[in-house]
C-alpha positions in Angstrom: 143.5 135.1 66.9 144.4 131.4 67.1 143.3 131.2 70.8 140.0 132.9 69.8 139.3 130.3 67.1 140.1 127.5 69.5 137.7 129.0 72.0 135.0 129.3 69.4 135.6 125.6 68.3 135.3 124.5 71.9 132.2 126.5 72.6 130.6 125.1 69.3 131.5 121.5 70.2 130.3 121.9 73.7 126.9 123.4 72.6 126.5 120.7 70.0 127.1 118.0 72.7 124.4 119.7 74.8 122.0 119.7 71.9 122.8 116.0 71.2 122.0 115.0 74.7 119.2 112.4 74.4 116.5 113.2 76.9 113.8 110.6 75.9 112.1 108.3 78.3 114.3 105.3 77.3 117.4 107.2 78.3 115.8 108.4 81.5 114.9 104.8 82.3 118.5 103.7 81.7 119.7 106.4 84.1 117.3 105.4 86.9 118.3 101.8 86.6 122.0 102.6 86.7 121.6 104.8 89.8 119.6 102.2 91.7 121.7 99.2 90.7 124.9 100.9 91.6 124.0 102.9 94.7 120.7 101.9 96.4 121.3 100.2 99.7 118.3 97.9 99.2 118.9 96.8 95.6 120.8 93.6 96.4 118.4 92.8 99.2 115.4 92.8 96.9 117.3 90.7 94.3 118.1 88.2 97.0 114.4 88.1 98.0 112.7 88.1 94.6 115.4 86.6 92.3 117.3 87.7 89.2 114.8 86.1 86.9 111.9 88.1 88.3 114.0 91.3 88.0 114.8 90.6 84.4 111.2 89.8 83.6 110.2 93.2 85.2 112.8 95.0 83.0 111.5 93.4 79.9 107.9 94.3 80.7 108.8 98.0 81.4 110.9 98.2 78.2 108.0 96.9 76.1 105.9 99.7 77.4 108.3 102.4 76.2 106.7 102.5 72.8 103.4 103.6 74.4 105.0 106.6 76.1 103.5 109.8 74.5 103.9 112.4 77.3 105.9 113.5 80.3 103.2 112.0 82.5 103.4 108.6 80.7 107.2 108.6 81.3 106.9 109.5 84.9 104.4 106.8 85.5 106.6 104.2 83.8 109.6 105.2 85.8 107.5 104.9 89.0 106.3 101.5 87.9 109.9 100.3 87.4 110.8 101.5 90.9 107.8 99.7 92.5 109.6 96.4 91.9 112.4 97.5 94.3 110.1 98.6 97.1 107.1 100.9 97.7 108.8 103.4 100.1 112.0 105.5 100.3 112.1 105.7 96.5 110.7 108.5 94.4 110.9 110.0 90.9 109.5 113.4 90.0 109.9 115.9 87.2 112.0 118.9 88.3 109.8 121.4 86.4 106.6 119.8 87.7 105.3 119.4 84.2 104.1 115.8 84.5 101.2 116.5 82.3 100.3 117.3 78.7 97.1 118.9 77.8 97.1 117.6 74.2 98.0 114.3 72.7 100.0 114.6 69.5 99.2 112.1 66.7 100.6 112.3 63.2 101.7 115.9 63.9 98.1 116.9 64.6 97.1 117.9 68.1 93.8 116.2 69.2 91.9 117.1 72.4 91.2 114.2 74.7 87.5 113.2 74.9 86.1 114.0 78.3 82.6 113.8 80.0 80.8 117.1 80.4 77.5 118.2 81.9 75.6 121.4 81.2 75.8 123.2 84.5 74.8 126.5 86.1 76.4 127.5 89.4 73.5 129.9 90.2 70.8 127.2 89.7 72.9 124.8 91.8 73.0 127.3 94.7 69.2 127.7 94.5 68.9 123.9 94.7 71.2 123.8 97.7 69.4 126.6 99.5 66.1 124.6 99.3 67.6 121.5 100.9 66.7 120.8 104.5 69.8 118.7 105.3 73.4 119.5 104.6 75.7 116.7 103.2 78.5 116.4 100.8 76.7 118.4 98.1 78.0 121.9 97.7 80.7 124.1 96.1 84.2 123.0 96.9 87.7 124.5 96.2 90.9 122.7 95.3 93.1 125.2 93.4 93.2 125.6 90.4 89.7 124.1 90.5 86.3 125.2 91.9 84.0 122.1 91.8 80.3 121.5 92.5 79.7 118.1 94.1 76.2 116.9 93.2 74.4 113.7 93.9 72.9 111.7 91.1 71.1 108.3 91.2 74.3 106.5 90.3 76.5 108.4 92.8 78.3 111.8 93.2 79.9 113.9 90.5 82.4 116.7 90.9 81.7 119.2 88.1 83.9 122.2 87.3 82.3 125.6 87.9 85.6 127.5 87.7 89.2 126.8 86.8 92.4 128.6 86.0 93.7 125.6 84.2 93.2 126.3 80.4 92.0 122.8 79.5 89.2 122.7 82.1 85.9 124.5 81.5 82.6 124.8 83.3 80.7 121.5 83.1 83.7 119.2 82.8 83.5 116.3 85.2 86.5 116.3 87.6 85.6 113.1 89.5 82.9 110.6 90.1 82.1 108.6 93.3 79.8 105.8 94.1 77.0 106.3 96.6 79.0 104.8 99.4 81.9 107.2 98.7 84.2 104.2 98.7 85.6 104.3 95.1 85.4 106.3 91.9 87.4 108.0 89.1 89.5 111.1 89.4 90.6 113.0 86.2 94.1 114.4 86.4 95.3 117.7 85.0 95.7 116.2 81.5 92.3 114.5 81.9 93.7 111.0 82.2 92.0 108.8 84.7 93.1 107.8 88.2 91.2 105.3 90.4 89.9 106.7 93.8 90.0 103.9 96.4 89.6 106.0 99.6 87.8 109.1 100.7 87.8 110.9 104.1 85.4 113.6 105.4 87.4 115.9 107.7 84.6 117.5 109.6 81.9 119.0 107.4 84.2 121.4 105.4 87.2 119.4 104.3 87.0 116.4 102.0 89.8 114.2 100.8 89.6 112.1 97.7 92.6 109.8 97.5 95.5 112.3 97.5 93.4 115.4 96.7 92.0 117.8 99.3 88.8 119.9 98.8 87.6 122.7 101.1 83.9 123.6 101.2 83.1 127.2 100.0 79.2 127.0 99.9 77.1 126.6 101.9 79.0 127.3 105.1 78.5 124.5 107.7 79.4 124.6 111.3 81.5 121.7 112.6 80.8 119.9 115.9 83.6 120.3 118.5 85.1 116.9 117.6 85.0 117.7 113.9 86.6 121.1 114.5 89.4 119.5 116.5 90.0 116.9 113.8 90.0 119.5 111.0 92.6 121.4 113.0 94.8 118.4 113.6 94.6 117.2 110.0 95.3 120.6 108.3 98.1 121.8 110.6 101.8 121.2 109.8 102.8 122.3 113.3 102.9 120.2 116.4 100.6 121.3 119.3 99.5 120.3 122.7 95.8 120.4 123.8 94.4 119.7 127.2 91.3 117.5 126.7 90.2 117.4 130.4 91.8 117.0 133.8 92.7 113.4 133.1 94.0 113.5 129.5 96.3 115.6 127.3 96.6 115.4 123.5 99.9 115.9 121.7 99.5 116.2 118.0 102.6 115.6 115.9 102.0 115.8 112.1 105.6 115.4 111.2 109.0 114.5 112.6 110.8 116.7 110.1 114.0 118.1 111.5 112.7 121.6 111.3 109.9 120.6 113.7 112.4 119.5 116.4 112.6 122.9 118.1 108.8 123.2 118.3 108.4 119.6 119.7 111.2 120.3 122.2 109.6 123.6 123.2 106.2 122.0 123.7 107.5 119.2 126.0 109.6 121.7 128.0 106.9 124.3 128.5 104.2 121.7 129.4 106.5 119.4 131.4 104.9 120.3 134.7 101.4 119.6 133.3 102.5 116.3 131.6 104.1 115.1 134.8 100.8 115.4 136.8 98.3 114.2 134.2 97.2 110.6 134.1 96.8 110.0 130.4 98.8 111.2 127.3 97.5 110.7 123.8 100.0 111.2 121.0 98.3 111.5 117.6 100.8 110.9 114.8 98.4 110.0 112.0 99.8 110.7 108.5 103.2 111.5 110.0 105.5 110.2 107.3 108.7 110.6 109.2 111.7 113.0 109.3 114.5 113.0 111.8 115.0 110.6 114.7 116.2 113.5 116.9 112.8 115.2 116.6 111.2 112.8 119.0 114.1 112.5 121.5 112.4 114.8 124.1 109.2 112.8 124.0 110.9 109.6 125.1 111.3 110.6 128.8 107.5 110.8 129.2 107.1 107.2 127.8 110.0 105.5 129.4 109.7 102.6 131.9 112.6 100.4 131.1 115.8 100.4 128.8 115.0 100.8 125.1 116.8 98.7 122.6 117.4 100.2 119.2 118.8 98.3 116.2 121.2 100.4 114.1 121.7 100.8 110.4 124.7 100.3 108.0 125.4 102.7 105.1 126.3 101.6 101.6 129.4 103.4 100.4 129.7 104.7 96.8 131.1 108.0 95.6 127.6 109.3 94.8 126.1 108.1 98.1 129.0 109.6 100.2 128.3 113.1 98.7 125.3 113.4 101.0 127.7 113.5 104.0 129.5 116.4 102.4 126.2 118.1 101.7 125.4 117.9 105.4 128.7 119.5 106.3 128.6 122.3 103.7 124.8 123.0 103.8 123.9 122.1 107.4 121.5 125.0 107.8 119.6 124.0 104.7 119.3 120.4 106.0 118.4 121.4 109.5 121.7 119.9 110.9 123.0 121.1 114.2 126.4 122.7 113.7 127.9 120.7 116.5 127.1 117.5 114.5 129.1 118.6 111.4 132.3 116.9 112.6 130.5 113.6 112.8 129.3 113.9 109.2 132.9 114.8 108.1 134.2 111.7 109.9 131.4 109.7 108.3 132.4 110.8 104.9 136.1 109.9 105.5 135.1 106.4 106.8 132.7 105.7 103.9 135.3 106.9 101.3 137.8 104.4 102.7 135.4 101.5 102.1 133.8 102.0 98.7 131.4 99.2 97.6 130.9 98.0 101.2 128.3 98.5 104.0 129.8 100.6 106.8 128.8 101.1 110.4 129.3 104.8 111.0 129.4 104.4 114.7 132.2 101.8 115.0 132.6 102.4 118.8 129.0 101.0 119.2 127.6 97.6 118.5 124.7 97.1 116.1 122.4 97.4 119.2 122.1 100.6 121.2 120.5 100.3 124.7 119.2 103.6 126.2 118.8 103.4 130.0 119.5 107.1 130.6 116.0 108.0 131.7 114.0 107.6 135.0 110.5 106.2 134.8 108.0 109.0 135.7 104.9 108.3 137.7 102.9 110.4 135.2 101.6 110.0 132.7 100.4 106.6 133.8 99.1 105.6 130.3 100.3 106.7 126.9 98.3 106.0 123.7 99.8 106.6 120.3 97.3 106.9 117.4 98.6 105.5 114.1 97.5 104.7 110.6 98.7 103.8 107.1 100.2 107.2 106.6 103.0 106.5 109.2 106.3 105.5 107.8 110.1 105.9 108.1 111.1 107.8 111.3 107.5 107.6 112.6 107.8 103.8 112.6 111.2 104.0 114.2 109.6 106.1 117.0 106.9 103.4 117.4 109.5 100.6 117.7 111.1 102.5 120.5 107.9 103.7 122.2 106.1 100.4 122.2 108.9 98.9 124.4 107.5 100.9 127.3 105.0 99.3 129.6 102.9 102.5 129.6 102.4 102.6 125.8 99.7 101.1 123.6 99.2 101.7 119.9 95.7 102.5 118.6 94.5 102.7 115.0 95.5 100.8 111.9 98.7 99.2 110.5 101.4 101.6 109.5 102.9 101.9 105.9 105.9 99.6 106.4 108.7 101.7 105.0 111.6 101.7 107.4 114.1 98.9 106.7 115.9 100.6 103.8 116.1 104.3 104.5 118.1 107.6 104.7 117.2 109.0 101.3 119.4 111.0 98.9 118.2 112.9 95.9 120.0 113.3 92.5 119.1 115.0 89.2 119.0 113.3 85.9 121.6 114.3 83.2 119.1 116.4 81.3 117.9 118.1 84.6 114.4 116.7 83.9 114.0 114.3 86.8 114.8 114.2 90.5 115.3 110.6 91.8 115.2 109.7 95.5 116.8 106.5 96.7 118.2 105.1 99.9 121.6 104.8 101.5 121.2 102.6 104.6 119.9 99.1 105.6 118.7 98.1 109.0 120.4 95.4 111.0 116.9 94.1 111.9 116.4 92.5 108.5 115.5 89.9 107.5 114.5 88.6 111.0 112.3 91.6 111.9 111.4 93.3 108.7 109.0 96.2 108.7 108.9 97.0 105.0 105.7 95.8 103.2 104.4 94.7 106.6 104.0 97.7 108.8 103.5 97.9 112.6 100.2 96.7 113.9 98.2 98.5 116.6 97.5 96.9 120.0 93.9 98.3 119.6 92.5 98.2 116.1 90.1 101.1 115.3 87.7 99.8 112.7 85.8 101.7 110.0 82.6 102.0 112.1 84.4 104.7 114.1 84.8 107.9 112.0 88.2 109.5 111.8 87.2 112.6 113.7 86.1 110.4 116.6 89.4 108.5 117.0 90.8 110.7 119.7 87.6 110.6 121.7 87.4 106.9 121.3 91.0 106.5 122.6 90.3 108.9 125.5 87.3 106.8 126.6 89.4 103.6 126.5 92.1 105.1 128.7 89.7 106.8 131.1 87.5 103.8 131.5 90.3 101.4 132.1 90.9 100.3 135.7 
């Protein structure tokens, strides 16, 4: 009986402690700051660059904004704003339940709907209007679940108007977004109807349209793409690498991601098509919007680029008890992380080495210097020229690939400057005490910095592709440059 009472008391106290756990935005901010200050490999680096006074001023500004937090979305935005001081890449904060939005704003215990622009609208009448048009353009019915939107042109610009939605707070006639006549900027209304500025749009053929981070697919009227538009739509929408023969002189290798799970596909493509690659004059590698992944994913591409030894600058890992847990995760959940079983002993040894040097940066390959020189390949006569197409969507491992590839005499980069998120890397993800948020931060720092920093700068192309050349024509433009060169 006595044991039973004790058990009841323990359960009661434990449940009370759970209920007393404070999960407000101020506590979540304290948690984020503590994790970053104690564990992030780039925290001290940014303090050294920006100064303690600037950091304290940033903290004060963010804390003053706490009083204005009224929803999950407000809190997530504030936490993201705090992280922006540290760096723009290899940091993330997201709600675990995905509920970053609140349909209603509560004021004095009364729920009040957010005012929102609306236009009387008939889908049937709009379709009749479209059928009478002689020329097809952006106007039409587009889909981006959970929304079906009619894009219609007005004198002041374009408006996206809801014609169907499974989101309870969106009804027919609500304006989902506005765009100016040049399609260069506008306003996008989020799930909770708060506003987000649109600063970029991209037509992907005639049937896919991107507004900032949001993708819309045309449903009516159906429009046939040109061959170049169809190729681009395929390359943009796929998540799988593929190889395409353009003509007898040029091959295209499209790699949308270097995710570790794509390594097998990339390796298979290069192995199966090796005879073709070794007798074709030009190779175009399109890695636009490839945000990175695993360095091992591009290993089998290097032999086709190689002309001379490739120098790679290594990284050093910051050791804390929390950080080192990732190495154990790799050992215990190697299949989940896409880790080759034969690499598990390395991660176990890495964990032991890190644990013996808490609070310090550790070189996990002590038998190597900070510089690795790869001279293991033989320069192939073909391909003679290699063009890599890049843009602002390239970061992390994609940028590491470029640093190695551009050392080849065969390689030239085409496109626009990359994102610049490489110096502080190797992300780890942890949950907040209340299981509300998932924070991603970084464990390693490159030996390149500060002399050759990539963060906030990016990697520039050798051949800049300006805005006069549409995105769907980039591959053909590069092909012409390669084939016309003497």
